[in-house]
C-alpha positions in Angstrom: 43.8 35.3 38.7 44.4 31.6 38.8 42.0 31.3 41.7 39.4 33.3 39.7 39.7 30.9 36.8 39.3 27.9 39.0 36.3 29.5 40.6 34.7 30.2 37.2 35.4 26.6 36.0 33.9 25.3 39.3 30.8 27.4 38.9 30.4 26.3 35.2 30.8 22.7 36.2 28.2 23.1 39.0 25.7 24.7 36.6 26.3 21.9 34.1 25.7 19.3 36.7 22.5 21.0 37.9 21.2 21.4 34.4 22.0 17.8 33.6 20.3 16.7 36.7 17.2 18.7 35.8 17.0 17.1 32.4 17.3 13.5 33.7 15.0 14.1 36.6 11.4 12.9 36.4 8.9 15.3 34.8 7.3 17.8 37.2 3.6 18.3 37.7 3.6 21.4 35.5 5.0 19.5 32.4 3.8 15.9 32.5 6.4 14.8 29.9 10.1 15.5 29.4 10.9 17.5 26.3 11.7 15.4 23.2 14.5 16.6 21.0 14.8 15.9 17.2 18.4 15.6 16.2 18.4 14.9 12.4 16.4 11.7 11.9 16.6 10.6 15.5 14.6 11.6 18.6 15.9 11.7 22.1 15.2 13.1 25.6 18.7 14.6 25.6 19.4 17.8 23.7 21.9 17.9 20.9 23.8 20.7 19.2 21.5 21.4 16.2 18.4 19.8 17.8 14.9 21.2 18.2 12.3 20.4 20.7 9.2 18.6 19.4 5.8 19.1 21.0 4.5 15.9 22.6 1.3 17.1 24.2 -1.9 15.1 23.3 -4.1 17.6 21.5 -7.2 15.4 21.7 -10.2 16.0 23.9 -11.0 13.5 26.7 -14.0 12.3 24.6 -11.7 11.7 21.6 -9.2 9.8 23.8 -12.0 7.6 25.2 -13.4 6.9 21.7 -9.9 6.0 20.5 -9.5 3.7 23.5 -12.8 2.0 22.9 -11.9 1.5 19.2 -8.5 0.1 20.2 -10.2 -2.4 22.5 -12.6 -3.4 19.7 -9.7 -3.9 17.4 -7.8 -5.9 19.9 -10.8 -8.2 20.4 -11.1 -8.7 16.7 -7.4 -9.5 16.4 -7.7 -12.0 19.3 -10.6 -13.7 17.6 -8.7 -13.9 14.3 -5.7 -15.4 16.1 -7.9 -18.0 17.8 -9.5 -18.9 14.5 -6.1 -19.3 12.8 -4.9 -21.4 15.7 -8.0 -23.6 15.3 -7.4 -24.0 11.6 -3.8 -24.8 12.1 -4.7 -27.5 14.7 -7.2 -29.0 12.2 -4.6 -29.0 9.4 -2.1 -30.7 11.8 -4.7 -33.4 12.6 -5.4 -34.0 8.9 -1.7 -34.2 8.2 -1.2 -36.7 11.1 -4.1 -38.8 9.9 -2.6 -38.9 6.4 0.7 -39.8 7.8 -0.7 -42.6 10.1 -3.2 -44.1 7.7 -1.9 -43.8 4.1 -3.2 -47.3 3.1 -6.7 -46.5 4.2 -6.8 -43.2 2.4 -5.3 -44.9 -0.7 -8.0 -47.5 -0.7 -10.7 -44.8 -0.2 -9.3 -42.9 -3.2 -9.3 -46.0 -5.3 -12.9 -46.7 -4.4 -13.9 -43.2 -5.3 -12.1 -43.5 -8.6 -13.9 -46.8 -9.4 -17.2 -45.2 -8.6 -16.4 -42.3 -10.9 -15.4 -44.7 -13.7 -18.6 -46.7 -13.3 -20.7 -43.6 -13.4 -18.9 -42.4 -16.5 -19.5 -45.8 -18.2 -23.2 -45.7 -17.3 -23.5 -42.2 -18.7 -21.7 -43.3 -21.9 -24.0 -46.4 -22.2 -27.1 -44.3 -21.7 -26.0 -41.9 -24.4 -25.4 -44.8 -26.8 -28.3 -47.0 -25.7 -30.2 -46.5 -28.9 -27.3 -47.7 -31.0 -27.2 -51.0 -29.0 -30.9 -51.5 -29.6 -30.5 -50.9 -33.3 -27.7 -53.5 -33.6 -29.8 -56.0 -31.7 -32.8 -55.4 -34.0 -30.6 -55.9 -37.1 -29.3 -59.2 -36.0 -30.1 -61.9 -38.5 -30.3 -65.4 -37.3 -29.1 -67.9 -39.9 -30.8 -71.2 -39.6 -28.7 -74.3 -39.9 -28.5 -75.6 -43.4 -30.7 -78.6 -44.1 -27.8 -80.3 -45.9 -25.6 -80.3 -42.9 -25.1 -83.7 -41.3 -26.0 -84.1 -37.8 
């Protein structure tokens, strides 16, 4: 009886090893992918106690797969172009920052000149608006002649 139990345990162990080897082996030509098991919220290629297999076959037609691949290539090209554009913008910003860091006096002088120009333009505009007032005050000026009684 003891030999029979040992034999049964040995057979079970051999079957377990064979089935484990079949699960970890590469997929055969009949099934191109290994089964995927859903165990709760996780997915695995190894079965679990309360797990269920999930179908993983691609249901798209070859034309649909080709269209998706073309679309993905287009998207990748757009993403690459955007990345290059952002890199160029970042390089320009770094150059501007370096120029500001290296030449703060020159930039300060430039800003002061621009401020003076703006002030002069504002003064001219103000004077142009009030030009008629200046003309009126000039016209009203009365020149008082020197008094004849004054001694030279």
